[in-house]
C-alpha positions as CSV (number, residue, x, y, z in Angstrom):
1,M,-12.8,17.0,-11.9
2,S,-11.3,20.4,-11.8
3,E,-8.5,21.5,-14.2
4,L,-6.1,21.8,-11.3
5,V,-6.6,18.2,-10.2
6,A,-6.9,16.7,-13.7
7,K,-3.5,18.2,-14.8
8,R,-1.8,17.1,-11.6
9,L,-3.2,13.6,-11.9
10,Q,-1.7,13.2,-15.4
11,V,1.7,14.5,-14.3
12,A,1.7,12.3,-11.3
13,L,1.0,9.3,-13.4
14,Q,3.8,10.2,-15.8
15,A,6.2,10.7,-12.8
16,A,5.2,7.2,-11.4
17,K,5.8,5.5,-14.8
18,E,9.2,7.2,-15.4
19,A,10.4,6.5,-11.9
20,G,9.2,2.9,-12.2
21,D,11.2,2.4,-15.4
22,Y,14.2,3.8,-13.6
23,L,13.8,1.4,-10.7
24,I,13.5,-1.6,-12.9
25,R,16.7,-0.7,-14.7
26,T,18.6,-0.1,-11.5
27,K,17.4,-3.4,-10.0
28,R,19.1,-5.2,-12.8
29,E,22.4,-3.6,-11.7
30,I,21.8,-4.8,-8.1
31,A,21.4,-8.3,-9.4
32,V,24.8,-8.2,-11.0
33,D,26.7,-6.3,-8.3
34,K,25.6,-8.0,-5.0
35,K,28.5,-6.5,-3.0
36,G,27.5,-3.0,-3.9
37,A,23.8,-3.6,-3.3
38,R,23.4,-1.2,-0.4
39,D,24.9,1.7,-2.3
40,L,22.8,0.9,-5.4
41,V,19.6,0.8,-3.4
42,T,20.5,4.2,-1.9
43,T,21.1,5.4,-5.4
44,A,17.8,3.9,-6.6
45,D,15.8,5.7,-3.8
46,R,17.4,9.0,-4.5
47,G,17.3,8.6,-8.2
48,S,13.6,7.7,-8.2
49,E,12.8,10.7,-6.0
50,A,14.8,13.1,-8.2
51,I,12.9,12.0,-11.2
52,I,9.5,12.4,-9.5
53,R,10.5,15.8,-8.0
54,Q,11.8,17.2,-11.2
55,I,8.7,16.2,-13.1
56,L,6.3,17.6,-10.5
57,I,8.1,20.8,-9.6
58,N,8.9,21.6,-13.2
59,E,5.1,21.6,-13.9
60,F,4.0,23.0,-10.5
61,P,6.8,25.1,-9.1
62,E,4.5,26.7,-6.5
63,D,3.7,23.3,-4.9
64,V,5.6,22.0,-1.9
65,F,7.4,18.7,-2.3
66,F,7.7,16.3,0.7
67,G,9.8,13.2,-0.1
68,E,11.2,10.4,2.0
69,E,14.8,11.1,0.8
70,S,14.7,14.9,0.8
71,G,12.6,15.4,3.8
72,G,9.9,18.0,4.0
73,T,7.4,19.0,6.6
74,D,6.1,17.9,10.0
75,A,2.5,17.7,11.1
76,A,2.4,21.2,12.5
77,A,3.8,22.8,9.3
78,F,1.8,20.5,7.0
79,S,-1.6,21.8,8.2
80,G,-0.7,25.3,7.0
81,L,0.4,24.3,3.5
82,E,-1.7,25.1,0.5
83,R,-0.6,22.4,-1.9
84,V,1.9,19.7,-1.2
85,W,3.1,16.5,-2.8
86,I,4.0,13.6,-0.5
87,V,6.2,11.0,-2.1
88,D,7.7,7.6,-1.3
89,P,10.1,6.9,-4.2
90,L,10.7,3.3,-3.3
91,D,8.4,1.6,-0.8
92,G,9.5,-2.0,0.0
93,T,13.2,-1.4,-0.2
94,T,14.1,-4.9,1.2
95,N,11.9,-6.6,-1.3
96,Y,13.6,-4.6,-4.0
97,V,17.1,-5.5,-3.1
98,R,16.2,-9.1,-2.5
99,G,14.7,-9.6,-5.9
100,F,11.0,-9.6,-4.9
101,T,8.5,-7.7,-7.1
102,D,6.5,-6.4,-4.1
103,Y,7.9,-2.8,-4.2
104,G,6.3,0.4,-5.4
105,I,6.1,4.1,-5.7
106,S,3.6,6.3,-3.9
107,I,2.7,9.8,-4.9
108,A,0.0,11.8,-3.2
109,F,-1.2,15.4,-3.6
110,Y,-2.9,17.2,-0.7
111,E,-4.5,20.6,-0.7
112,K,-5.0,22.3,2.7
113,G,-4.4,19.0,4.5
114,R,-7.0,17.1,2.4
115,P,-6.0,14.3,-0.1
116,L,-7.0,15.0,-3.6
117,I,-4.8,12.6,-5.6
118,G,-3.3,9.2,-4.8
119,V,-1.1,7.2,-7.2
120,I,0.6,4.0,-6.4
121,A,2.7,2.1,-9.0
122,A,4.1,-1.5,-8.8
123,P,6.5,-1.3,-11.7
124,E,7.4,-5.0,-12.1
125,K,3.8,-6.1,-11.8
126,G,2.7,-3.6,-14.4
127,E,0.1,-2.1,-12.0
128,L,-0.8,1.5,-11.7
129,F,-3.4,2.5,-9.1
130,Q,-4.9,5.9,-9.0
131,A,-7.6,7.8,-7.1
132,V,-9.1,11.3,-7.1
133,A,-11.2,12.6,-4.3
134,G,-14.9,12.0,-5.2
135,Q,-14.0,10.2,-8.5
136,G,-13.4,6.6,-7.4
137,A,-10.3,4.4,-7.5
138,F,-8.8,2.6,-10.5
139,L,-6.2,0.0,-11.4
140,N,-4.8,0.3,-14.9
141,G,-7.8,2.4,-15.9
142,E,-10.4,-0.1,-14.6
143,P,-12.6,0.8,-11.5
144,I,-11.8,-1.1,-8.3
145,R,-13.8,-1.8,-5.2
146,V,-13.0,-3.3,-1.8
147,S,-14.1,-6.8,-1.0
148,Q,-17.4,-7.9,0.4
149,V,-16.1,-10.2,3.1
150,S,-18.0,-9.5,6.3
151,T,-16.6,-12.0,8.8
152,M,-13.2,-12.2,10.4
153,I,-13.0,-16.0,9.8
154,D,-13.1,-15.4,6.1
155,A,-10.8,-12.4,6.1
156,L,-7.4,-12.1,4.5
157,V,-5.5,-9.5,6.5
158,A,-2.0,-8.0,6.2
159,T,0.4,-6.3,8.6
160,G,3.9,-5.1,8.9
161,F,6.6,-4.6,11.5
162,P,8.8,-1.6,12.3
163,Y,12.3,-1.6,10.8
164,E,14.0,-0.5,14.0
165,P,15.0,-3.6,16.0
166,D,13.9,-2.2,19.4
167,E,10.4,-1.5,18.0
168,R,9.7,-5.0,16.6
169,G,8.4,-6.6,19.7
170,G,5.7,-5.3,22.0
171,N,2.2,-4.6,20.7
172,N,2.4,-6.0,17.2
173,T,3.4,-9.4,18.3
174,D,0.4,-9.3,20.7
175,H,-1.8,-8.1,17.8
176,V,-0.6,-11.0,15.6
177,A,-1.2,-13.5,18.3
178,N,-4.7,-12.3,18.8
179,I,-5.7,-11.8,15.2
180,V,-4.4,-14.9,13.5
181,P,-6.8,-17.3,15.3
182,L,-9.7,-15.1,14.2
183,I,-9.0,-14.8,10.5
184,H,-8.6,-16.9,7.4
185,D,-5.0,-16.0,7.0
186,L,-2.3,-13.3,7.5
187,R,0.1,-11.7,5.0
188,R,3.2,-9.6,5.5
189,M,4.3,-8.2,2.2
190,G,6.7,-5.5,3.3
191,A,5.3,-2.5,1.4
192,A,2.6,-0.5,3.2
193,A,1.6,1.4,0.0
194,L,1.0,-1.9,-1.8
195,D,-0.9,-3.3,1.2
196,L,-3.3,-0.3,1.0
197,A,-3.7,-0.7,-2.7
198,S,-4.5,-4.4,-2.2
199,V,-7.2,-3.5,0.3
200,A,-8.6,-1.0,-2.3
201,C,-8.8,-3.6,-5.0
202,G,-10.2,-6.4,-2.8
203,R,-7.2,-8.7,-2.6
204,L,-6.9,-8.0,1.1
205,D,-9.9,-7.4,3.4
206,G,-7.9,-5.5,6.0
207,F,-4.5,-4.1,7.0
208,W,-2.9,-2.7,10.1
209,E,0.5,-1.4,10.9
210,F,2.4,1.0,13.2
211,G,5.7,2.8,12.9
212,L,4.8,4.2,9.5
213,S,5.7,7.6,8.0
214,A,3.4,10.0,6.1
215,W,4.8,9.0,2.7
216,D,4.0,5.3,3.4
217,V,0.3,6.0,3.6
218,A,-0.6,9.3,2.0
219,A,-1.7,7.9,-1.4
220,G,-3.0,4.6,-0.1
221,I,-5.5,6.2,2.3
222,L,-7.3,7.9,-0.6
223,L,-7.3,4.7,-2.7
224,V,-9.0,2.7,0.0
225,Q,-11.6,5.4,0.7
226,E,-12.4,6.0,-2.9
227,A,-12.8,2.2,-3.4
228,G,-15.4,2.1,-0.7
229,G,-13.2,1.1,2.2
230,M,-12.5,2.7,5.6
231,V,-9.3,4.0,7.1
232,S,-8.7,5.0,10.8
233,G,-6.3,5.0,13.7
234,F,-6.1,2.1,16.0
235,A,-8.9,3.4,18.3
236,G,-11.2,4.2,15.3
237,E,-10.2,7.9,15.3
238,P,-9.9,9.8,12.0
239,V,-6.7,8.8,10.2
240,N,-3.7,11.1,10.6
241,I,-0.9,10.5,8.1
242,F,1.6,11.7,10.8
243,A,0.4,9.4,13.6
244,G,2.3,6.3,12.4
245,R,-0.6,3.9,13.0
246,I,-3.2,2.9,10.5
247,V,-6.1,0.4,10.1
248,A,-7.6,0.0,6.6
249,T,-10.4,-2.4,5.7
250,N,-13.3,-3.1,3.4
251,R,-15.5,-1.3,5.9
252,L,-17.4,-4.4,6.7
253,I,-14.8,-5.9,9.1
254,H,-13.5,-2.5,10.4
255,Q,-15.0,-2.6,13.9
256,L,-14.1,-6.3,14.2
257,L,-10.5,-5.6,13.4
258,L,-10.4,-2.6,15.7
259,A,-11.8,-4.8,18.5
260,A,-9.1,-7.4,17.9
261,L,-6.4,-4.8,18.0
262,A,-7.7,-3.4,21.3
263,R,-7.4,-6.9,22.8
264,G,-3.8,-7.0,21.8
265,Q,-3.1,-3.8,23.6
266,T,-4.6,-5.2,26.8
267,G,-2.7,-8.4,26.6
268,F,-5.7,-10.6,25.9
269,V,-4.8,-13.8,24.1
270,A,-7.4,-15.2,21.7
271,K,-8.4,-18.8,22.2
């Protein structure tokens, strides 16, 4: 591991831990002040991002910072950037405000469009995932690998739905109708970064979702790949963090899940 990557990994881990501690503290305030929950969540999002940004940019002022709250770059500009951090300071906002523990922090470092570091923290679960390109994936310092499930009937798969009401119908309801009869069971956890981390560590065998943003998937993609899994677009094309659509699996069921998704797009209903 190069010195450039090693130092950035340690700083990213520090940022994730400090932001996680902050989110836990702020969540206690939400539990007390239900009427002000919306404002407190906005504060939590922005506060978490401010902590992460300060830690990263103080150490690496030459790097570009792209965060959910502060905005950043688009696909065209991104391809020309030398080094950039892509951050989701609070993934799973609804879970967070409703008292669930399925929320997290996602921090990714890209160089010339290529992912080099992925860190995902689930603060209340005490879980810290990390991956470095070519160095494997880890959970709390222990190596992780994707599952070995090779059939759809044995597969545990997750998905999500767009937050915009006018985008919730359409293709994903078709996809769910087609895929549920083919698999062991379906999960909808409400935090794409944690879904990807769950594929990486073998809890889930596959995951698909559309309507996503770059910060939702930037770190998780590397985790899955370094754990031996596969990530692509819905048609099997190379994954693009700005495309909004992602399929991640343990590799063994990837083509099967892609085929099931294709049926959903054509209106085929599984029997």
